[in-house]
N, C-alpha and C positions, 0 to 999 in steps of 0.2 A: 504493500500500499504506500509505503514512504517513497518508493521510485516513481510510483504513478503520480503522486502528488507534486514531486520534484519536477517531473516532466511537464506536468500540466502548467505549473507557475512558470516555468521557464518560457513557455509559448506565449504566455499571456503579454498583452499590450494595452494601451489606452485605457478605456473605463473597466475593463476587467482587472488589469494590473492594480488600478487604483483601489477598486473594491477589495481585491486580495490584501492589499496592504491596510485597509481599515479592519477588514474582517478577521484576519488570521491571528493578530495578538489576541482578540477576544475569545477565540477558540483553540486555545492550544492542545495539541494531542489529538486533534479531530480526525475521526475516520474517513476513508475514502467515499463511503456511502453518504455520510453526513456533509462532506464537501461538495459532492456533486448535487445534492439536494438543495444546498444552499445557494450554489451557483445557479442552477435552474430556477430557484425561486426568485434570484435578483433579476436574471437576463431573459427568462421566459415566463413572464406574468401570465400569459395566456394559459400556461399549463399549471397553474397554482391550484386549479380545483381537483387535480389528480395527484398533486405532491403531499406528502405528510408534512404536518407543520413542524419547522426544524426547532424552534424553541420560542420563548416568549420575547426574546429580543428582536427589536425592530430597528432597522436603520434610521439614524436622525434624519429629519427633513433636511435635505441637502441645501435647499436654497435659503434657510433661515439660520443654519448653524455656521457661525463664522469659524469655528473651530474644526470643522470638516476638511480634511485633505482631498476629498472625492470632489470632482467637478460633476455638475448635473450631467448625466449621460442618457 
């Protein structure tokens, strides 16, 4: 699982990489399954109805949070 995660992260760019930099410190030791669910939840909102809920944490409102490093994507 660690190899898959490392490969996935090295191929990220733009919004996905910014999301990863925000998300990964908040989810240390995450499994591949949890990572893929969170990634799909973030970037495939049309599939949220078939994805399990990852956790109660939601991303901050990117437009109103000056501390966010994520640009609105």
